[in-house]
C-alpha positions in Angstrom: 76.0 74.9 43.1 77.7 77.2 40.5 81.2 75.8 41.4 79.9 72.2 40.9 78.3 73.1 37.6 81.5 74.7 36.4 83.5 71.7 37.5 81.3 69.3 35.6 81.3 71.6 32.5 85.2 71.6 32.7 85.3 67.8 33.0 83.1 67.5 29.9 85.2 70.0 28.0 88.5 68.2 28.9 87.2 64.8 27.9 85.8 66.2 24.7 89.1 67.9 23.8 90.9 64.6 24.6 88.6 62.7 22.3 88.7 65.2 19.5 92.5 65.7 19.8 93.1 61.9 19.6 90.9 61.7 16.6 92.7 64.5 14.8 96.1 63.0 15.5 95.0 59.6 14.4 93.4 60.8 11.1 96.6 62.5 10.0 98.4 59.2 10.1 95.6 57.1 8.6 96.7 56.1 5.1 93.4 54.6 4.1 91.4 57.6 5.3 93.7 60.0 3.4 93.3 58.0 0.2 89.5 57.9 0.6 89.5 61.7 1.0 91.8 62.2 -2.0 89.6 60.0 -4.2 86.5 62.0 -3.1 87.7 65.6 -2.9 91.0 66.1 -4.6 91.0 68.3 -7.8 94.5 67.7 -9.2 94.0 67.2 -12.9 95.6 70.6 -13.8 98.8 69.3 -12.2 98.9 66.1 -14.2 98.1 64.1 -11.0 95.4 61.4 -11.6 93.5 59.2 -9.3 95.9 56.3 -9.8 98.6 58.5 -8.2 96.6 59.2 -5.0 97.8 56.0 -3.2 101.4 57.4 -3.6 100.4 60.6 -1.9 98.4 58.9 0.9 101.3 56.6 1.6 103.9 59.4 1.6 101.9 61.9 3.7 100.8 59.3 6.3 104.4 58.2 6.6 105.5 61.8 7.0 102.9 62.4 9.8 104.1 59.2 11.5 107.7 60.5 11.4 108.8 57.7 9.2 110.2 60.1 6.7 111.0 63.8 6.5 110.1 64.1 2.9 106.3 64.6 2.4 106.6 64.9 -1.4 106.0 62.1 -4.0 109.1 62.2 -6.1 107.2 62.6 -9.4 105.1 65.5 -8.1 107.2 67.5 -5.6 105.6 70.2 -3.5 106.9 73.7 -3.5 109.3 74.6 -0.7 106.7 76.7 1.1 104.2 73.8 0.9 106.8 71.5 2.5 107.4 74.0 5.2 103.7 74.2 5.9 103.5 70.4 6.1 106.3 70.5 8.8 104.2 73.1 10.6 101.2 70.8 10.4 103.2 67.8 11.7 104.4 69.9 14.6 100.8 70.9 15.3 99.6 67.3 15.2 102.3 66.3 17.7 101.3 69.2 19.9 97.6 68.2 19.6 98.5 64.6 20.7 100.4 66.0 23.7 97.6 68.4 24.6 95.1 65.6 24.3 97.1 63.6 26.9 97.2 66.5 29.2 93.5 67.0 28.9 92.9 63.4 29.9 95.1 63.7 33.0 93.3 66.9 33.9 90.0 65.2 33.4 91.0 62.5 35.8 92.0 65.2 38.3 88.7 67.0 37.9 86.7 63.8 38.3 88.8 63.0 41.4 88.1 66.4 42.8 84.3 66.2 42.1 84.1 62.8 43.8 85.9 63.6 47.0 84.7 67.2 47.4 81.1 66.6 46.7 80.4 62.9 47.5 78.5 63.8 50.7 76.5 66.6 49.1 73.6 66.7 46.7 75.2 66.5 43.4 73.8 67.0 39.9 75.9 66.1 36.8 73.1 67.3 34.5 73.5 71.1 35.1 77.1 71.1 34.2 76.6 68.9 31.2 73.8 71.1 29.9 75.9 74.2 30.3 78.7 72.5 28.4 76.4 71.1 25.8 74.9 74.6 25.1 78.3 76.1 24.6 79.4 73.2 22.4 76.2 73.4 20.3 76.8 77.1 19.8 80.3 76.4 18.4 79.1 73.6 16.2 76.2 75.6 14.8 78.5 78.5 14.0 80.9 76.2 12.3 78.1 74.7 10.2 76.8 78.2 9.2 80.3 79.6 8.3 82.9 76.9 8.1 85.3 79.0 6.1 85.4 81.7 8.8 86.1 79.1 11.5 88.7 77.4 9.3 90.5 80.7 8.7 90.3 81.7 12.3 91.8 78.4 13.4 94.7 78.7 11.0 95.4 82.2 12.2 95.5 81.1 15.8 97.4 77.9 15.2 100.1 79.0 12.8 102.6 81.8 13.2 103.1 82.4 9.5 100.9 82.6 6.4 102.3 79.5 4.6 98.8 78.0 4.9 97.5 80.6 2.4 97.8 78.3 -0.7 96.4 78.7 -4.2 94.5 75.7 -5.6 95.5 76.8 -9.1 99.2 76.9 -8.4 99.8 74.7 -5.3 99.3 71.0 -5.5 98.9 70.6 -1.7 95.6 72.5 -1.5 94.3 71.0 -4.7 94.9 67.6 -3.1 93.2 68.7 0.1 90.5 71.3 -0.7 88.1 72.8 1.8 85.5 70.0 1.2 88.0 67.5 2.6 88.4 69.4 5.8 84.6 69.7 6.2 84.4 65.9 5.8 87.1 65.4 8.5 85.4 67.9 10.8 82.2 65.8 10.6 84.2 62.7 11.4 85.6 64.4 14.5 82.1 65.2 15.5 81.1 61.6 15.1 84.0 60.6 17.4 82.7 63.0 20.0 79.0 62.0 19.9 79.4 58.7 21.8 81.1 60.7 24.6 78.1 63.0 24.7 75.8 60.0 24.9 77.9 58.7 27.8 77.5 62.1 29.6 73.8 61.9 29.0 73.6 58.4 30.4 75.7 59.3 33.4 73.5 62.3 34.1 70.4 60.1 34.0 71.9 57.5 36.3 73.0 60.1 38.9 69.6 61.7 38.8 67.9 58.3 39.2 70.2 57.5 42.2 69.3 60.8 43.8 65.6 60.0 43.5 66.1 56.6 45.1 68.0 58.2 47.9 65.4 60.8 48.5 62.6 58.2 49.0 
């Protein structure tokens, strides 16, 4: 029973990582989303950058993340060299996330295949594994809500091999353009992408349980 529970929890985790990773990769290339975030969160007045300039940044950065250009800067407001290097690091990370998301999807299919063929003749409960996964996911989400800055900092330390991400909003345009509030907003959007998947897990768990009851009669 424990092995089946762990297999289901792993399947849920892989599908969640695929969904979240795909969302993250897509958001980085979404010009309209970037513009909406800049309009709402950017604090760039001290750099002489006004709201009417934000479409230029949204277009340039989204093109950069789509690999349509290797220059992330708007010509009138160039980033510092270390900001550009960090953006290249971010682009490499986004590419890596897209690749990892694809791997997670393949592994999820493999896990589903294994679950079906190994346990199709045994009493099987999807709910136990889903509940175990949901408890772990809820713990991570609650911790992030309580101390987003700590989670944000930890992720940067884990994902980047340098400290170029330590930017100053008073001297560096990039972080003034993308303050912490913007990343909180994007994290919530990722969560909204994942919630339908959780709903599908819940429905699947209910259907399997209902089928078991019908079989037992």
